[in-house]
SEMI-820106 format. One record per atom (N, C-alpha, C): y, z, x. Coordinates in pm, whole numbers, plus 32768, in hexadecimal, padded with zeros to 4 digits. Example, Ala and Ser with C-alpha at 12.3 -4.5 7.8 and 13.67 -1.06 7.14 Angstrom:
7DC7830C85277E3E830C84CE7EB6830C85287F1F82C485057F9682CA855780038313850A
***
This chain:
8C73BC1182088C2FBC5082638BB4BC1582018B40BC1682778ACEBBDC82658A75BC9681FF8A4CBC5C819F89EDBCBB812F8981BCDE8172892ABD2781CF88BBBCFE8207887EBDC582008891BDF181A78857BE97819787E6BE8C813B87B2BE2680F0876CBE47809E86ECBE6A8103867CBE9A80998609BEC380C185B6BE4080B4859ABDFA80698530BD7D803284D6BDAD802384C3BDD77FB7841FBE237F8483D1BD8F7F7F8409BD687F0C83B6BCA17EEE8368BC867F6383E0BCA380008383BC52804F834BBCA980CA82FDBD14808B827FBD6B80AC821EBD2080AF81AFBD34811B81B9BD6881A38227BD2E82158246BCBD82018280BC7782688333BCB98276835ABD2B823583B1BD87823783A7BE27826A8339BE43829982ECBEC782B48313BEC283768333BE528393834ABE73842783A8BDE68443840FBDBF84018453BD7483FF84F1BD4783868543BD6183A48597BD98832C85B8BCE082F785ACBD0D828685C9BC5682328612BC2C828F8697BC0982B08708BBBD82DF86B8BB6D836B8632BBBE83BD8628BB9784178597BB278401856DBB23839F84FABAE58395852FBA4A83B684FEBA2D83CA84C4B978842884DCB91883C2851FB8AD83BE84FDB82F83388512B7CC83B884EAB75A83BE8511B6BD8408852BB6F6849084FFB74D84E98516B7768556858AB7AE859085B7B82F85188619B87F8527860AB8E484DF8660B96D84C1865AB9BC846886C2B982840C86A7B9C383958713B985834087A3B9A6834887C4BA38839A885DBA458398888EBA0983F78842B9A284328897B96784A188A3B8FB8484889EB8A0841388C9B85483A78950B86C83868962B8F5835D89C3B917832A8A64B8F283A989ECB96684068A64B96884608AAAB8F784A58A46B88B84D98A5BB80185068AB9B7D9849B8AADB7DB84118AFDB77A83F68B93B7C283A48B91B82F83DE8C02B88683B18C61B87284248C08B86F84758C65B82F851C8C9BB7B0851A8C4EB74484EF8C69B6E884F28CE4B69A845D8D0CB70084168D79B6F983CF8DD5B76783EC8DD7B79E84678E5AB7D284948E37B877849E8DEFB88C845B8DDFB921843F8DC2B96E85058E0FB9DF84F28DE1BA1385608DCABAEE85858E00BAE985478DE2BB7A84F68D63BB8884B68D04BBF2849C8C9DBBCE84538C48BC78845A8C4CBCAC83B18C12BD2583B98BA8BD4183908B7BBD6883AD8ABEBD4483828A90BDF483438A6ABE0582EE8A2DBE7B82CC897EBE9082B4895ABF0C82BA88D5BF0082E388A5BF8582B88844BF9282AB87EBC00182A18753C01182F9870DBFCD828C866CBFBD82B48659BF6A8330862BBFC6839A85F2BFA984208695BF5184448705BF6784308780BF38844387A9BF3384EE8754BF728553877FBF8B85D38719BF06861D86B2BEDB85AB869CBE2A85E186D7BDD485CB8727BDEC856787A7BD6F855B882FBD9D85B0881ABDF385DB88BDBE1486438882BDBE86C587E3BDF8870C878BBDC3875A879CBD0A875C8787BCDD871F8772BC7186F0880ABBF2870F8865BC3886C488ECBBF086C5893FBC198730893ABC86877389AEBCD287D18A41BCD6879C8A9DBC9E87C98B1FBCC987C68B5DBC0487858AADBBCA87738AF4BB5587428B4CBAC6879C8B4EBAFE87EF8B6CBA9B885E8B27BA32885C8AB2BA00887F8A80B99388988A76B95188018AD1B96A87B38AC9B94086E28B4DB90587028BAAB91D87738C66B91E87878C72B987870C8C42B9C886ED8CB6BA6086AD8CA2BADF86DA8CDCBB3E86748CD1BBCD86A78C77BC2486548C32BC6486288BFABC7D85F28BE5BD2786018C2EBD6685688C41BDF685698BB5BE0C850A8B7DBE8885098AF4BEAB84C58B63BF2284708B06BF2683F68B2EBF9B83818AA2BFEB83868A7AC04B83E589CEC06D839F89E0C0BE831F896AC0F182EA897EC128826688FBC187829988FEC208826988A9C24F828B882BC25B81FB883AC1E6818487E7C1D2814F8839C13A80F58823C0F280BA8861C0A8808C888DC0C5802A8929C09180208976C0BD7FA6899BC05E7F36893BBFC77F42896CBF6E7ED689C3BF237EFB89EDBEB67ED98A5BBE6C7EF48AD2BE9C7F0D8AF2BEC87E8C8B8BBF127E878BAABF617ED18B2BBFDA7ECE8B39C0447F248B2FC0327FC58B0ABFC27FED8AF3BF82806C8B76BF4B80898BB8BF16803A8C59BEC8807E8CABBF3D806F8CB8BF9580408D21C01580098CE4C061809B8C5DC0A680CB8C62C099812E8C93C06E81C68CA8BFF181A88CDABF8082158D66BF6682048D76BF8881C58DECBF8081938E79BF86823B8E91C026824D8ED7C05482DA8EA1BFE6833C8E65BFB383578E35BF3783CE8E6EBEDB83968E57BEAB83188E87BE2583068F3FBE0F83138F74BE9882E98FEEBEAF82CF9041BE9C83798FDBBED283DB8FEABEF584429007BE6484A48F98BE07847E8F70BD8484A59015BD3D84709019BD3F8407908CBCE083D49129BD1C8427910CBD8B841B91A2BDB2843491FFBDF583D591C1BD9F83619226BDBD82E891A1BDFA827F91E8BE6282419175BEA681C49148BE568130919CBDFA81229145BDF080929160BD568089911CBD2B80ED9146BC97810A9096BC4E80CC9074BBEA806B8FEDBBF080418FC8BB9B80BB8F32BBB9808F8ED0BB9D81008E46BB4280CA8DD6BB1D81078D9DBACC80DA8CFDBB3D80D78CC3BB2680B08C4DBB7980B68B94BB0680628B86BB0E80C48AD1BAAA80AC8A57BB1E80D789F3BAE580558981BB508060894ABAFF80CB88F9BB3C812F88A2BB3C81B98826BB18818B87F9BB1780E18757BAD880D38771BA5B807987CABA3580A587CEB990805387E8B92E80BF87B3B8A7809D87C2B85481188809B7DA80D888B5B7A9812688F9B75A80D08953B710813E8955B6B181218989B64481818A27B60F815A8A64B69E80FF8AA7B64F81098B2EB656819D8B75B616817B8BD4B5FC81FE8C56B66981AB8C5BB6EA81DA8CAEB75281938D5BB74381A98D74B6B482188DFCB6C881DF8E13B68381928DE2B63D812C8E00B62B809D8E3CB6A280658E06B724805F8E48B7BB802E8EB5B7C8806D8F01B79F80D48F68B7D2811C901CB7DA80B79033B75B807D907AB739805A907FB7B17FDB8FF2B7D47F8C9013B84A7F339035B8AC7F848FEDB8E480069008B97A806690B5B982803E90DCB90C806B918FB8E7809E91C4B8F97FEF9182B8E57F5B91C6B8D37EFC91A9B97A7EDC9167B9CF7F0D913DBA0A7EBE91ADBA697EF891A0BA767FB191E5BAC37FF892A6BAC27FA692DBBA297F9B9357BA187F5C935ABA377EF79305BA497E87930EBA817E1392A2BADA7E00929CBB6A7E38925ABBA47DE89213BBB27D4392CABBC47CFE9281BBEA7C7E922FBB727C3B9240BAF47C6E91C8BA927C1D9148BAAA7BFE9116BAFD7C84907BBB267C6A905DBB847CD78FF8BBE67CA38F98BC397CE78F33BC217D448EF2BBB67D018E78BB617D3E8E61BABF7D128E3CBA837D898DF3B9F27D538D6FB9DB7D7A8D34B9967CFE8C99B9A27D428C9DB9287D3D8C22B8FD7DA38BF9B8A47DAD8B7FB8947D5C8B60B8257CDA8AF1B8387C928A8CB7B37CC78A04B7867C8489A1B74B7CA8893EB73C7C3E891BB6C17C0088F4B67A7BB3885AB7157BBC882CB7267B3387C5B7947B138742B75B7B85870FB7AC7BD68696B79D7C3C8643B7887BCC85B3B7587BD2852AB7497B438517B7F47B5E852FB83A7BC6854EB8CB7B96856AB9397B5685F7B8FF7B268658B9397AE486B1B8CD7A86863AB8BF7A238679B87379DA86EFB86E797C8704B8E57992878EB92A7929881AB920795E87F8B92179D98867B94179FC88BFB9D97A088925B9C87A4A8991BA7C7A428A20BA347A158A52B9F57A288AE2B9E779F68B05B94879D08B60B95979628B8AB8BB79088C06B89279928C4BB7EB79B48C79B7BC79D78CDAB76F79728D45B7A2794D8DB9B71F791F8E56B71A79418E62B69C79708EE1B69B79908F13B7067A158ED8B70A7A788EDAB7597ACA8EDBB8077AAE8EB2B8037A378EB0B8AC7A1A8E02B8FE7A338DDCB9707A528D38B97E7A298D4DB9DC79D18CF1B9EB79B38CDBBA3B790D8C37BA58790E8C33BAF2789E8BADBB0778998B76BABE78568B9FBA7D77FB8B50BA32778D8B9CB997779D8B65B92877778BA8B8B677448B33B83D772E8B5AB7B677138B1EB74776F48A96B732775D8ACDB73B77C18A4EB711782D8A5EB76D788389E0B7B7789B89ECB82E78F089B1B801799F89CBB8137A0389BBB80E7AAA89A9B8797AFB898DB87E7B618952B8C27BA18998B8EE7C0489C2B9AC7C2589FFB9A27C8689E5B9987D378A0DB97B7D5F89C0B9307DCA89C9B99F7E478A20BA077E2A89F1BA677E988A4EBA607F238ADBBA1A7EDE8B39B9CF7F4F8BC3B9F17EEA8C0CBA2C7F2B8C89BA447ECC8CE8BA897F3D8D7BBA7D7EDA8DD1BAB87F2A8E13BB237EF78E28BB927F1E8E48BC467EE98EF1BC567F0A8F3FBC6D7EB38FABBCB57EE28F80BD5C7EF38FC0BD947F578F91BDFA7F7E8FA2BE807EEA9004BE677EA9902DBEF57E3B8FE1BEB97DB58F75BE3B7DBA8ECEBE697D888E8CBEF97D8B8E89BF2A7DF08E48BF8B7E298E80BFFB7E398EEFC0227E0A8F60C0917E518F07C10D7E018EE1C0E27D978EA6C1597D3E8E1CC1A37D7F8DE7C1647DFF8D35C1817DCF8D70C1EB7E6E8D43C2547E9C8D3EC2987F098CF7C2697F398D29C25A7FF98CAEC22B80558C4EC27980678BC4C27380668B56C28F80838B05C2A47FEB8B3AC2867F938AF2C29A7F4E8AA2C2107ECA8A33C21E7EAF8A03C1B17E938A4DC1597E0A8A5FC0D17DF58A95C07F7D8A8A8EC0197DA08A79BFCE7D128A1CBF547CE08AD9BEF97CDC8AD0BE697D0C8B54BE0E7D018B3ABDE67C868ADEBDDC7C148ACFBD847B868B17BDEE7B5B8B2ABE6A7B2A8BA5BEAE7ADB8C35BE977B008C4DBE5B7B768CD0BE5F7BB18D19BDC77B8D8C9BBD7C7BA88CBEBCF57B668CD1BCEA7ADB8C64BD1E7A778C5ABD117A118D08BD4B79C48D2FBDA579F08DB3BE0479DE8E55BDB87A1D8E17BD7A7A518E80BD097ABC8E7ABC8A7A378E29BC577A138E19BBEB79DD8E5ABC10793A8E42BC8578FA8E78BC9B78888F26BC9278748F3DBCB878F48FD5BC997902900BBC2379188F7FBB89793E8FAFBB25797B8FDCBB2179EB8FA6BB687A678FE4BB617AD68F5BBB4D7B198F03BB117B168EC0BAA87B768EA3BA287B5B8EDDB9F77BDA8ED2B93F7BD98E67B9197C058E27B8AE7C248DA1B85B7C378DA3B7E77C3C8D36B7BB7CA28D02B7357CC88CA0B7037CA48C77B68C7C978BD8B6A67C9E8BBAB6237D338B52B67C7D718B0DB60A7DCD8A87B5EA7DAD8A8CB5577DD08A0EB50E7DB889D5B4CD7E5689EAB5227EA689A9B4D47F0C88F2B56D7F2488DBB5397F75885AB58B7FA6886FB6287FA7882BB6677F928802B7027F74878FB73A7F3E877DB7AF7F758714B7DA7F338700B8617F5986F5B8C17ED086E8B96E7EEE8646B9797F1C8648B9A47FA785BAB9BE7FA985AFBA477FCC855EBA557F41853CBAE97EFE848BBAEE7F0A846EBA737F3183C3BA9E7F458377BA677FA282F1BA8B7FD682E5BA43806E82CCB9A7804882B5B9807FC6826AB9007F9B82F5B8C37FA1836EB8CB7F7D83F9B8847F868412B870801A83EFB901807083FAB8D380F483B9B88B8144834EB863812882D9B831816482F1B78680F98317B75F80988360B6EC807C83E3B6D680BA8438B6FA80E284B2B6E1811A848DB6E4818A842AB70D82138405B70A827783F4B649827183BBB67082338366B5B8822B83B4B556821D8415B57881C3847CB52681B584DEB5148220850BB5698240853DB55182D48512B52E836F8484B55983468451B53D83F6843BB46D83AA845DB48983168438B3AC83368466B35D8374842FB2E883AA849EB2B183EE84DEB25283C6856BB23E83E785E2B219839485C1B17083AF8580B124831585A6B072834385ECB0278350
***
């Protein structure tokens, strides 16, 4: 699932007429990098939720055939936040898998990341085969300058609310459907409270990613990323 329903308030006025996932860097829309990387890693069925100017996303990406994917859309009349959006999309995710309780990968549309998503396939298989081992698996990155205090700690493969070294949640995670079982579809719900409750029960695993990653949260970060991606490779 690609989470693409955010309004992108900090990106205004760019997002007044274009949804944030369609903002272009390096000659492509942000979301296209994810689609290409997911297809390269062997994923085929992708669910994209959207709210603000969502029909533009559907018009730009279509059914996903040109990426080698099958794209399914989960429209939201109003943005439901991350957990609410996932809960709303779960029936589509389950239909795509053919089985109702398999873990799935979710990626924020408003990040740029060069991760080879195939490195997460063993984690998906582990959580599928051992569903009681974890409710979520988070990819964490070193703290960027604009978020120096981080979000969570990672020690011995387990993610906690506090710890010796704090890292930043990348916006990339694997989730068990039961993490969202108490959310009524169509309601607004944030992801952080669910994760923190699961962390209290030692039910969140994680890994550190040291590759290229950018939280494209402001026009200036978008501009700098565009310059970086357009730079000739020597």
